[in-house]
N, C-alpha and C positions, 0 to 999 in steps of 0.2 A: 516569408517573414520580413516585416519591414525593418529598416535599419534602426529605427528608434527603440527596438527591443534588444539590440545588442550593444548599443552605446547610448549615452544620454542624448536627448534631442539637441542639446547645445553643442554637441561634439560632432565634427565631420569625420566620418570613418576613415577616409583615405588619408587625412592629415594625421589621425591617431596612428594608423599603421606605419606611416613614414617615420614617425617619432619612435615607435617601437622597433623598427628596423635599426635605426641608429643606436638605440640603447642595447639591442641584442648583439650587434657586431662589435660594439665597444666592449661588451661583457666577454665576448669571445677572445678579443685581444688580451684582456686582463688575465683570463683563465689560462690561455695557452702560454703566456709569458711565465706565470707561476709554474705551470706544468714542466716547462723547459729550463727552469732555474734562471730565467732572464729578468732584466729589470722591467717591472710592470709599468705600463703607461699611466698617465693621469695622476702621477705623484704618489701612487700607493707604495707601501713598504715592500721591500724585496723578500724579507724573511718569511718563511712559510711555517708559522707556528701551528701546533695542533693541540687543542684542548678537548677533553671529553665532556660533553654536555649530557643532558638527560636522554637524548635520542641518538647520541653518537658524536663523532669528532667534528670539530669546528676549526677551520683553517683561516689563515689570513686571506685566502682567495675568496672564501664565503663572505667574509666581512667586506672586502673591497667591492665585490659585485653587488652586494646588498646596498652599500652606500651609493654606488653608481646608479642603480635602478631607482631607488627611492628619491634621490635628489633629482634625477631626470624626470620622473613622473610629477614631482611637486613643482619643479622650476619651469618646465617647458610646456606644460599643459595648462590652459587657462581655466578649465573647469575644475573646481575645488571640492565639489560635493560628493566626493568618494573617499572611502577609507583605503588605507594601504596596510595590509597584513603580510608579513614575511616570516619565514622560519626564524630568522635572527632577531627581529623585533619581538617575537613572542617569548624570547628568553630573557628579556629585560625585566628587572625587578618591578618596574612601574607598569608592566603589562597588565591590562584588565580586559577580560573578554567582552565586557559590556561596551567597550570603546569601539567595537567593530560590528555595528549593527545598522549602518546606513544601507540604503537599497543597493548602492553601487560600491563594490569593494575589489580592489586589486589584491590578488593572492599570489605571493612570490616565493619561489625557492631559488636563491641565487646560485646554488650548486647542488643539484640532485645527483646522488651517487658520489658523495664525498670520499667514501672508502675506496671506490674504484679510482677516483682521481688521485688519491694519495698513493695507490698501488701502481700508478702509471698506466692504467687502462684508459682507452679512448671512450669508454661507455659512461660518460657523465654528461649532464645537460643543465640548462637554465630553464626554469618554468616561469611563465608569466601568464596569469589568468585574470580576466575581468568577469566578476560575478554580478548578477542582478537578482535581488530578492532570493539570495542563497543558492542560485543556480548558475553554473558557469556558462558564459555566452561567447567569450573569446578565449582561445587557448593558444599559447605560443610555446613551442619547444625548440630551443636552440641546442644543436649538437656540434660544438666547435670543431672537434677533430674530424668530423665528416663534412664540414663546410655546408651544413644543412640548417636552414631556418624554417621550421614548420609553423604554418598558420591554420587555425581552425576557427571558423565563425559559424556558430550553430544556426542552421536554417539557410545558410548561404553557401558554404562549401569549405573545402580544405585543399591545401597545396603546400609545396615547399620550394624554397628559393636557395640559390647559391649566393655567395657574397656579391657577385656582379648584378644581382637582381633578376636573373633569368629564372622563370618559373619552371618547375619540373613536374611531370606527371607521376602518379603513383597508382598502384592497383592492388587490391586485396587478392589473396589467393582464391582459387576455385575449390579448395578442399572443403568438404562438408562432413564426411564420415568422421566420427570422433576418433576412430582408430587410425586415421590418417592425418589428423590435425597436429600441428607443431606447437608445442607449448614453449613459451619464453618464461624463464624462471630466474630468481635472484641468485647471485653468486655468493653474497655475504650474509644473507638472512635465510637460514634454513632451520626448520623446526620439525619435530617428529609428527605432529598433528597434520601439518601440511603435506609431509611426505606420505603419510597414510592416506590422505584424501587423494593425492595424485596417483598413488598406486592403484586405486580403484577406478580411476578415469580411463586408464589404458590409452593415453595419447600415443600417436605414432612416433614422436621424437621430442626431445627437450633440448632447448638452447639456453645457455646461461648468459645473462646480461644484467648489468647493475641497475642503472637509473630506470625509474618507471617511464619517464619520457622516452628513453631509448627503446624500452620494451614496446611501447605503443607505436613508435615509429617503425619498428621492425614488422609489426602487424600491418601497418599501412603499406609498407613496401612489398608485402606478400611473402616475407621471409619467415614469418610465424603467423599463428592464427588466434592464440588465446593466452591470456595472462590471468593468474589467480593469486589474489592476496588474501592471506589468512592471518589475522592478528593473534599474537601470543602474549608475551609479557609486555610488548609495546604494540602500538597500532600505527599505521600510516596516518599522516596528518593531512589537513586540507591542502597544504602547499605541495605535498607529494602527488596528489591526485587531481587537483582542479584543472590544471592546464592540459594534461593528457586526456582527462575526461572530455573537455570541450573539443579537443582535437579529434578524438576517435568518433565522437557523436557527430561532429560536423562532416566527417568523412563518410558517414553512413553506418558506422559500427555501433557497438553498445558497450557501456560500462554501467553495471548495476550490482546491487546486492544479489546473493545467490537465490534469494526468494523472490526476486523480481522488483524489489523496492528501489525507487530512485534514490540517488545519493544526494544528500543535502549538505550544504557547507555553512560555515560560521555558527556551528552549534557548540555545545559544551566541550571545552578543552580542544576543540578543533581536531578531534580524533575521528578516524574513519574505521571503526571497529567492525569485526565480523568477517564474513567471507565476501570479497568483492571480485567480480569476474568481468574482464574486458575481452572482447572478441570482435571479429569482423562481422558478426551478426548472423551469419548464415546457419549456424548451429547453436546459437546462444541459448535458446530455450532448452534444448536437449542437454547442454552442458550444465545449466542451472539445475535441471531436474535430477541429473546424476549426482550432483553435489548435495542436494537436499536429501536424496536417498541415503547417502553416506552419513549425513548428520543424524537422520532419524534412527539409523541402526547403530552407528558407532559412537556418536557424540550427541545424544539427545538433548543435553543441557547447554550445548555450546551457543546456539543462536537464541536462547531464551532471553 
């Protein structure tokens, strides 16, 4: 795949990645300062307030990183013909979905796994994705507490770096039989329908991790093999899924709807409803098939 399909032709990919590195590690410094009750850098307020929004808690840490990322993308990149959509800006009263329809769009989650962050867990992340014509092309997942910065460029590859810039290798597991696969599941979002589905899948083991980005990173490390999202009263949003989607696809894995449909971004309400399945790809079709068998027998109206 040529580079002009993952960044605008006016943008140099290496220059863009360098800027994203700076923004990511600056975000890590802000989040870890809040997590430790220390004075955050860059003049952000120390108080960690929590407000309940439509999709969960919002902290001062969310808002600080949101401001840092958006100002960085606007001020430090000369190309201006892209939109910037973030979890926090979507909650503004002036937000209009029709404003985010340009071909190029940044999709940001300044703090994925807010509840884990507030609970003192290390399983929180920052998501930065660049989408082109509603498909993610670049995905960055920063995991501050693990000192890991994951890059995924669709058609080019995936890797992760430590703060010193050294690149690290990763490897999917070799597990293929569904009965031996390791599922990574949410800690704070459990629902009966999902539990019923998972009970029929008969995976070998389940691990509990908060952030979607942290879940996908665990698959890339070979610590897990599959993640399943099933929307209930609420559904994951574009900013939850776009960066992990690009990352796992760039690495050679798959993230799709259970019926095999591709995931499209920047649509109505930015919701990713239904059953989404991420895996290392080696058993993806079988996993999807078992999920669809469950819906046809147990929940025939769920995916209609």
